[in-house]
C-alpha positions as MATLAB code, in Angstrom:
seq = 'MTRKHWLRTGKSLAQASRKSIFRIDSVRLERNEGEGAGQGEIRQNGGMKATSFFLWCILGTWATLATASWMTSGPDDRGQTLSQISQETGELAERVLKATVHFVDVSKRDESGALQRGSGSGFVLDAVRGWVITNHHVAGEPGAVARVRLQNGVTVDGTVIGADPRIDLAVVRIPEGIARHQLAWGDSDALRHGDWVMAVGNPLGLVGTTSLGVVNGLHRRLDLGPGSLSDFLQCDAFIDRGSSGGPLVNIHGEVVGLNTAIEGQAWQGKGWAVPSHLLRHSVNAILEHGKVQPGWLGLTPAAMDGSYAQQVKLPTPQGVRVKSIKEGSPAEDAGVQRGDVILEMDGVPIFTPTQLRARVGVQGPGASIRLVLWRGNQRVPVTLILGQR';
ca = [
      -2.920  -48.199  -52.007;
      -6.807  -48.566  -53.961;
      -6.890  -47.570  -57.096;
     -10.682  -46.886  -58.687;
     -12.349  -49.047  -61.890;
     -15.423  -48.490  -63.006;
     -16.515  -51.183  -66.396;
     -18.234  -49.117  -69.245;
     -20.275  -51.248  -71.291;
     -19.000  -50.756  -74.838;
     -15.548  -49.205  -73.229;
     -12.847  -50.361  -71.547;
     -11.865  -50.179  -67.854;
     -10.885  -46.902  -67.029;
      -8.441  -45.453  -64.529;
     -10.297  -43.471  -62.470;
      -8.436  -39.613  -61.906;
      -8.105  -37.574  -58.947;
     -11.736  -36.249  -60.032;
     -13.221  -38.397  -62.756;
     -16.095  -38.359  -64.330;
     -17.458  -42.009  -64.969;
     -20.265  -43.006  -67.377;
     -22.776  -44.859  -65.275;
     -23.035  -49.033  -65.693;
     -23.856  -52.083  -64.463;
     -20.988  -52.991  -62.419;
     -18.500  -51.519  -60.231;
     -14.580  -53.370  -59.426;
     -12.218  -52.540  -56.965;
      -8.581  -53.565  -57.805;
      -6.537  -54.136  -54.461;
      -2.731  -54.246  -55.962;
       0.199  -56.224  -54.845;
       3.824  -55.245  -55.413;
       3.573  -55.540  -58.754;
       1.599  -53.830  -61.908;
      -1.773  -55.963  -62.283;
      -1.688  -58.226  -58.898;
      -4.110  -58.362  -56.487;
      -8.027  -59.283  -55.774;
     -11.000  -57.932  -57.759;
     -14.066  -57.516  -56.604;
     -17.624  -56.124  -56.935;
     -18.914  -53.673  -54.712;
     -22.664  -52.787  -53.421;
     -24.236  -49.473  -53.794;
     -25.698  -49.269  -49.976;
     -24.084  -45.676  -49.721;
     -25.410  -44.557  -52.561;
     -28.782  -46.053  -51.939;
     -28.812  -44.228  -48.584;
     -28.161  -41.153  -49.306;
     -30.872  -41.438  -52.529;
     -33.673  -42.708  -49.713;
     -32.438  -39.514  -47.260;
     -32.814  -36.846  -50.848;
     -36.560  -38.718  -51.186;
     -37.652  -37.759  -47.911;
     -35.798  -34.436  -48.051;
     -38.043  -33.497  -51.025;
     -41.286  -34.578  -49.825;
     -40.835  -32.573  -46.573;
     -39.979  -29.767  -48.747;
     -43.317  -30.257  -50.742;
     -45.369  -30.896  -47.546;
     -43.823  -27.797  -45.811;
     -44.866  -25.473  -48.690;
     -48.110  -27.145  -48.908;
     -48.755  -26.091  -45.366;
     -47.753  -22.611  -45.730;
     -49.591  -21.599  -49.042;
     -52.267  -23.819  -48.567;
     -55.819  -23.701  -46.032;
     -56.475  -26.592  -43.757;
     -59.041  -28.691  -45.917;
     -56.814  -28.309  -49.129;
     -53.550  -29.224  -47.215;
     -53.981  -32.912  -47.763;
     -55.436  -32.350  -51.548;
     -52.511  -30.652  -52.372;
     -50.151  -33.210  -51.266;
     -52.515  -36.098  -52.732;
     -53.039  -34.627  -55.885;
     -48.925  -34.121  -56.138;
     -48.263  -37.733  -55.466;
     -50.981  -39.063  -58.281;
     -50.038  -37.032  -60.665;
     -46.336  -37.538  -60.297;
     -47.287  -41.937  -60.131;
     -49.034  -41.032  -63.234;
     -45.610  -39.710  -64.899;
     -43.827  -42.313  -63.863;
     -46.219  -45.013  -65.118;
     -46.285  -43.355  -68.585;
     -42.450  -43.188  -68.603;
     -41.395  -46.749  -67.511;
     -43.940  -48.099  -70.106;
     -41.137  -46.801  -72.686;
     -38.257  -47.633  -71.483;
     -36.244  -50.526  -71.774;
     -33.320  -52.536  -69.966;
     -30.363  -53.235  -72.092;
     -29.340  -56.680  -70.946;
     -26.192  -59.015  -70.363;
     -23.809  -56.535  -72.589;
     -20.902  -57.571  -73.448;
     -17.462  -56.064  -73.805;
     -14.031  -56.800  -73.612;
     -11.794  -54.585  -71.511;
      -7.804  -53.299  -72.283;
      -6.335  -56.735  -71.092;
      -8.712  -58.895  -73.694;
     -10.732  -59.691  -70.728;
     -14.471  -59.905  -71.262;
     -16.886  -58.513  -69.271;
     -20.710  -57.759  -68.517;
     -22.575  -55.198  -67.830;
     -25.892  -53.596  -68.760;
     -27.586  -50.224  -69.140;
     -30.643  -48.609  -70.000;
     -32.969  -46.801  -72.992;
     -35.958  -45.863  -74.107;
     -38.086  -46.488  -77.237;
     -38.440  -43.467  -79.412;
     -40.557  -44.922  -82.175;
     -42.329  -48.144  -81.464;
     -43.958  -48.555  -84.667;
     -40.600  -48.178  -86.559;
     -38.648  -49.609  -83.424;
     -36.504  -47.289  -82.960;
     -34.701  -47.245  -79.191;
     -32.392  -44.508  -77.673;
     -28.931  -45.251  -75.186;
     -25.550  -44.398  -74.433;
     -22.870  -45.253  -77.389;
     -20.992  -46.647  -74.468;
     -23.806  -48.940  -73.793;
     -24.818  -50.508  -76.820;
     -21.630  -49.815  -79.280;
     -20.674  -49.346  -82.506;
     -22.942  -49.720  -85.613;
     -23.820  -53.116  -86.338;
     -23.581  -54.316  -82.853;
     -26.231  -56.244  -81.265;
     -27.751  -56.132  -78.120;
     -30.728  -57.799  -76.239;
     -33.189  -55.042  -74.934;
     -35.933  -55.934  -72.177;
     -39.207  -54.116  -72.792;
     -41.207  -53.269  -69.725;
     -43.426  -56.044  -70.466;
     -40.455  -58.692  -70.104;
     -40.377  -59.406  -73.639;
     -36.816  -59.579  -74.678;
     -35.698  -58.927  -77.896;
     -32.422  -58.326  -80.310;
     -31.733  -55.070  -81.301;
     -28.897  -53.874  -83.356;
     -27.294  -50.520  -83.711;
     -27.862  -48.566  -86.982;
     -26.210  -45.472  -85.932;
     -23.915  -43.875  -83.063;
     -22.366  -39.896  -82.211;
     -19.764  -40.996  -80.087;
     -18.770  -37.111  -79.317;
     -22.335  -36.692  -77.782;
     -22.222  -40.913  -76.499;
     -25.438  -41.720  -78.239;
     -26.877  -44.588  -80.049;
     -29.933  -45.595  -82.000;
     -30.774  -49.231  -81.616;
     -33.507  -50.687  -84.213;
     -35.687  -53.671  -82.462;
     -38.076  -55.423  -84.643;
     -40.771  -53.299  -85.647;
     -44.268  -53.518  -84.096;
     -42.916  -55.024  -80.564;
     -43.367  -52.204  -78.373;
     -46.191  -50.250  -77.854;
     -45.410  -47.282  -75.884;
     -43.236  -44.169  -77.246;
     -41.963  -41.000  -75.570;
     -41.806  -38.022  -77.430;
     -38.756  -35.281  -77.168;
     -39.122  -32.289  -74.613;
     -37.280  -28.910  -75.068;
     -34.186  -29.164  -73.318;
     -33.082  -24.911  -73.858;
     -36.420  -24.181  -71.831;
     -35.394  -25.943  -68.606;
     -34.401  -23.620  -66.046;
     -32.369  -24.123  -62.650;
     -35.165  -25.690  -59.893;
     -37.503  -27.077  -62.713;
     -38.730  -30.551  -62.015;
     -37.146  -33.281  -63.633;
     -37.399  -37.451  -63.666;
     -35.086  -39.930  -64.156;
     -35.886  -43.382  -65.292;
     -33.752  -46.771  -65.755;
     -31.771  -49.249  -64.127;
     -29.805  -48.322  -61.629;
     -27.821  -50.958  -59.568;
     -30.035  -53.856  -61.610;
     -33.098  -52.617  -59.872;
     -35.017  -52.301  -63.108;
     -37.641  -50.151  -64.112;
     -36.261  -47.589  -61.045;
     -37.900  -43.565  -61.247;
     -36.426  -40.731  -59.051;
     -37.457  -37.342  -59.126;
     -35.500  -34.215  -58.829;
     -34.452  -30.818  -60.192;
     -31.832  -29.625  -62.673;
     -29.411  -28.277  -61.172;
     -27.311  -26.986  -63.890;
     -27.031  -25.737  -67.523;
     -24.397  -26.111  -69.580;
     -21.800  -28.145  -67.861;
     -18.658  -29.034  -69.321;
     -17.446  -32.751  -69.319;
     -14.202  -34.185  -71.060;
     -16.066  -37.743  -72.088;
     -12.802  -38.651  -74.080;
     -11.454  -37.206  -77.259;
     -13.587  -35.130  -79.961;
     -16.670  -35.327  -77.255;
     -19.161  -32.212  -77.454;
     -19.890  -30.864  -73.890;
     -22.875  -29.195  -72.849;
     -24.485  -31.373  -70.071;
     -27.330  -31.107  -67.794;
     -26.967  -31.171  -64.509;
     -29.387  -32.902  -62.289;
     -30.026  -34.553  -58.780;
     -32.403  -37.040  -59.736;
     -30.723  -40.453  -58.719;
     -28.709  -42.605  -60.712;
     -26.557  -45.011  -61.107;
     -24.389  -47.566  -62.699;
     -27.614  -49.503  -65.065;
     -28.797  -46.099  -65.352;
     -26.655  -45.196  -68.817;
     -29.263  -44.555  -71.461;
     -32.483  -43.718  -69.779;
     -34.688  -40.564  -69.932;
     -34.657  -38.009  -68.351;
     -38.163  -36.047  -68.692;
     -40.029  -32.813  -68.077;
     -43.204  -32.726  -65.575;
     -44.739  -33.649  -69.065;
     -43.375  -37.313  -69.805;
     -41.322  -35.158  -72.695;
     -36.948  -36.432  -73.280;
     -35.073  -33.612  -72.316;
     -32.053  -35.822  -71.635;
     -29.912  -38.748  -71.599;
     -28.808  -39.766  -68.461;
     -25.148  -40.782  -68.869;
     -22.535  -39.921  -66.095;
     -21.977  -39.298  -63.012;
     -19.214  -37.993  -60.628;
     -17.015  -40.150  -58.410;
     -17.527  -44.127  -58.181;
     -20.841  -44.270  -56.915;
     -23.595  -41.517  -56.685;
     -22.655  -38.607  -54.388;
     -25.668  -36.403  -55.341;
     -25.360  -35.180  -58.800;
     -25.734  -36.350  -62.176;
     -25.148  -35.435  -65.661;
     -27.363  -35.988  -69.181;
     -26.832  -35.334  -72.963;
     -29.425  -32.516  -73.275;
     -32.302  -33.290  -76.049;
     -31.270  -30.043  -78.569;
     -27.812  -32.311  -79.190;
     -29.648  -35.754  -79.593;
     -32.516  -35.007  -81.510;
     -29.977  -33.207  -84.158;
     -27.722  -36.273  -84.160;
     -30.935  -38.862  -84.389;
     -32.168  -37.327  -87.188;
     -28.960  -37.493  -89.049;
     -28.429  -41.108  -88.167;
     -32.035  -41.970  -89.215;
     -32.097  -39.954  -92.553;
     -28.118  -40.503  -93.307;
     -27.116  -43.455  -91.444;
     -24.279  -41.159  -89.998;
     -23.282  -37.748  -88.667;
     -21.422  -35.483  -90.197;
     -20.737  -32.123  -88.366;
     -20.870  -28.921  -89.395;
     -18.179  -26.312  -89.795;
     -18.594  -22.531  -88.439;
     -14.638  -21.928  -89.187;
     -14.089  -19.496  -85.976;
     -12.101  -19.582  -82.552;
     -14.423  -19.056  -80.058;
     -13.086  -17.514  -76.811;
     -14.767  -16.754  -73.080;
     -15.414  -13.558  -72.087;
     -14.656  -11.761  -68.690;
     -15.467   -8.355  -67.499;
     -12.483   -6.576  -68.787;
     -13.698   -7.450  -72.621;
     -17.044   -6.475  -71.865;
     -16.456   -3.434  -70.403;
     -13.973   -2.653  -74.098;
     -16.554   -3.669  -76.190;
     -19.481   -1.640  -73.353;
     -20.960   -4.499  -73.353;
     -23.920   -4.243  -70.465;
     -23.577   -7.864  -69.293;
     -20.028  -10.461  -69.853;
     -22.682  -12.896  -71.690;
     -21.705  -14.635  -74.996;
     -18.293  -15.778  -76.541;
     -15.485  -13.844  -77.992;
     -14.627  -14.541  -81.823;
     -10.498  -15.022  -81.440;
     -10.255  -15.818  -85.167;
     -11.783  -16.422  -88.200;
     -10.438  -18.795  -90.551;
     -10.205  -17.881  -93.874;
     -12.673  -18.893  -96.680;
     -14.935  -20.146  -93.781;
     -18.535  -19.380  -93.376;
     -18.039  -17.078  -90.590;
     -16.196  -15.281  -93.163;
     -18.240  -15.317  -95.853;
     -21.592  -14.348  -93.457;
     -19.178  -10.784  -92.453;
     -18.135  -12.307  -88.787;
     -15.250  -10.222  -87.661;
     -12.100  -10.979  -85.199;
     -13.744   -9.493  -82.083;
     -17.235   -9.736  -82.110;
     -19.189  -11.061  -78.969;
     -21.924  -14.016  -79.960;
     -24.727  -13.570  -77.881;
     -26.761  -15.774  -79.556;
     -27.502  -18.887  -81.810;
     -31.132  -19.569  -83.154;
     -32.593  -17.717  -80.121;
     -30.688  -19.023  -77.286;
     -28.235  -17.345  -75.630;
     -24.736  -18.535  -75.569;
     -22.485  -18.506  -72.441;
     -19.171  -20.588  -72.991;
     -17.121  -21.738  -75.890;
     -18.115  -25.424  -75.223;
     -21.889  -24.927  -75.846;
     -21.353  -23.439  -78.981;
     -19.033  -26.011  -80.418;
     -21.476  -28.474  -79.267;
     -24.684  -26.807  -80.940;
     -22.521  -26.307  -84.386;
     -21.153  -29.254  -84.403;
     -24.378  -31.652  -84.049;
     -25.915  -29.776  -87.291;
     -24.576  -30.715  -90.633;
     -22.953  -29.070  -93.712;
     -25.792  -27.001  -95.451;
     -27.707  -25.750  -92.110;
     -28.677  -22.486  -92.298;
     -28.049  -20.978  -88.679;
     -28.809  -17.610  -87.172;
     -26.212  -15.532  -84.678;
     -26.784  -12.234  -82.356;
     -23.346  -10.864  -82.508;
     -22.165   -7.694  -80.298;
     -20.550   -4.955  -82.312;
     -20.488   -1.370  -82.649;
     -22.299   -1.056  -78.918;
     -25.383   -2.755  -80.769;
     -26.410   -6.514  -81.740;
     -25.885   -7.627  -85.007;
     -27.823  -10.397  -86.665;
     -26.114  -12.646  -89.041;
     -27.579  -16.023  -90.671;
     -25.046  -18.042  -92.600;
     -24.845  -21.924  -93.104;
     -22.530  -24.488  -92.207;
     -19.702  -25.628  -94.356;
     -17.635  -28.771  -94.132;
     -14.099  -29.406  -93.112;
];
């Protein structure tokens, strides 16, 4: 019998469940157990299977593009169209790579106290101030020191100045003026199924790897530990161990996600990223206040179903049902009622309770939010101020 383990920089070795989600770091270990617990040999496994699958995906993507171009373009335009796509994709990769960093020789202790080493990825958000964004499980807790290597080969010490473990985020400060390039935030709320994205990072020790893919899913739910907030992007751009903390960018080179997890113990064609609409709120809170303090809405959301949608005469079963209201909460003060259906928050459609909790959770006390409710066969707008637990 074989048990699989994953080395997660910043966390201990975690035993895989039957269907486990793993943060993506640099080394995977497999323990062949003997008769007693804790016996067996540990060895490092390669990534050939994932790499082969990745290459086939690249060939498939370009074959699809070539076919589409052949069918929609004239004979004189076909070569020019593919050449333009290739050129613009290469320019996009070049721009993003310049602002992507490599966390090297990250040292953490596992549950047994043994020292484990790994690596991860990140990106420069502000080159002048030296702000770098990565995963919490890569860089660690506030005050931790990590070695950060820029794309030009310069390696410096960075210090974690804040973290939000709920969305696996860490903000690291490197010396001011060392970095020369930076990336801007994009709008993850504008993403649709099928939109092109590019994942950049250092999977399997391959520094400076870029991979093109599409958005496969929105508002995915993953359990990354107690108290985690879950509203993930799913995409098929290749990521693997070492990709953690790298940027997921749109076609404009803007960061729409932070590559964080894969399913299984090697890449199987799908990965997950924390969307930028969650990251931005927590990053701003860390930079302004040094920590993230969650806001409080004061209601219990529940999933919608077709039966309840018919009962309240809602045209489609979208939104989340208000199951209960806390006495004296911001929701009660704003007039939200039990049985209401929350359709939107700040102009964004709400589909699941986890999505609502995540969006509220990254906004601090005092933040003003706008809800659109369904009540009495009509849409009811409500504005409220988040409180503090």
